[in-house]
C-alpha positions in Angstrom: -26.4 -23.1 -42.0 -26.7 -24.8 -38.7 -30.2 -23.5 -36.6 -30.5 -24.5 -32.9 -33.5 -24.4 -30.9 -33.8 -25.3 -27.2 -36.4 -24.2 -24.4 -35.3 -21.5 -22.0 -37.4 -19.9 -19.2 -38.6 -22.9 -17.5 -40.3 -23.7 -21.0 -42.1 -20.5 -21.4 -40.1 -19.3 -24.7 -37.9 -21.0 -27.1 -34.4 -19.7 -28.5 -32.6 -20.1 -31.4 -29.7 -19.4 -33.0 -28.3 -20.7 -36.3 -24.6 -19.9 -37.4 -24.0 -19.7 -40.9 -20.9 -20.0 -42.8 -19.9 -16.6 -43.7 -19.4 -15.8 -40.3 -22.8 -14.2 -40.1 -24.8 -15.2 -37.0 -28.4 -14.6 -35.8 -30.9 -15.5 -32.7 -33.9 -15.1 -31.3 -36.2 -15.9 -28.3 -39.6 -16.7 -28.9 -41.2 -15.7 -25.4 -44.9 -16.4 -25.2 -47.3 -14.7 -22.7 -50.1 -16.7 -21.0 -52.1 -13.2 -19.9 -51.8 -12.1 -23.8 -52.2 -15.7 -25.3 -49.0 -13.6 -27.5 -45.9 -14.5 -28.6 -43.0 -11.7 -28.8 -39.9 -12.4 -31.1 -36.8 -10.6 -30.2 -34.2 -10.8 -33.0 -30.4 -9.9 -32.3 -27.6 -10.6 -35.0 -24.2 -10.2 -35.2 -24.3 -8.1 -38.4 -26.5 -5.1 -37.5 -26.1 -5.8 -33.2 -29.0 -2.7 -32.0 -29.4 -1.3 -28.6 -33.5 -2.6 -28.8 -34.0 -5.4 -30.3 -36.4 -5.9 -32.9 -39.5 -7.4 -31.9 -42.5 -9.2 -33.4 -45.9 -9.5 -31.3 -48.9 -12.0 -32.7 -50.4 -15.5 -31.7 -51.9 -17.9 -33.8 -54.2 -17.5 -36.3 -56.3 -21.0 -37.3 -53.1 -24.1 -37.6 -50.9 -21.0 -38.2 -48.7 -19.0 -35.9 -48.7 -15.1 -37.3 -47.2 -12.5 -36.1 -46.5 -8.6 -36.6 -43.5 -5.7 -36.4 -44.1 -2.2 -37.5 -42.9 -1.1 -40.5 -42.5 1.2 -43.5 -42.2 0.3 -47.4 -38.6 1.8 -48.7 -40.8 4.4 -50.3 -41.8 5.5 -47.0 -45.6 3.7 -47.4 -46.7 2.6 -43.8 -47.5 -1.0 -42.9 -46.0 -3.9 -41.1 -43.6 -6.7 -41.6 -45.6 -10.2 -40.9 -44.1 -13.2 -40.4 -46.1 -16.5 -40.3 -45.3 -20.0 -39.3 -47.6 -22.7 -40.9 -47.4 -27.0 -41.8 -46.1 -27.5 -38.0 -45.4 -30.5 -37.4 -42.9 -32.7 -35.0 -41.2 -32.9 -38.8 -40.7 -29.2 -39.5 -42.4 -26.3 -40.6 -42.4 -23.4 -43.1 -41.8 -20.0 -42.9 -42.7 -16.6 -44.5 -41.3 -13.4 -44.0 -42.7 -10.2 -46.0 -44.3 -6.8 -45.9 -47.6 -6.1 -45.8 -49.8 -2.6 -46.4 -51.7 -1.4 -43.3 -55.1 -2.7 -44.7 -53.2 -6.1 -45.8 -53.8 -5.9 -48.8 -50.0 -5.5 -50.5 -47.8 -8.4 -49.6 -44.7 -8.3 -50.4 -42.6 -11.6 -49.7 -39.0 -11.4 -48.9 -38.4 -14.8 -47.7 -40.3 -19.0 -47.4 -38.2 -21.3 -46.0 -38.9 -24.9 -45.7 -37.5 -26.0 -42.0 -37.5 -29.9 -41.5 -36.0 -31.5 -38.1 -32.8 -33.4 -38.2 -32.3 -36.2 -35.8 
């Protein structure tokens, strides 16, 4: 997979795009809103096109960026899909996606990705 990032909107947002060998492509726009000091991430995909884009909201927590989107578990339990970016450096970052219950005591990871920057 090739994953490309670029700054947009005069540096206030980052757009990424994935190109996959199987023809599945996706991307997102990560926008920082200074007034609220929060990040908003809007996701899109050619496999699951939707009229309203999925949106996660969050911000810095220590050295990480943590984002949330309301999402019920398959059994109907209330909770969130949580995305955490950590170990952020000029060389890359780690990215964890997981479902968590409303109290954040139950965690069900669905992906863990280690991203390394290529020059």
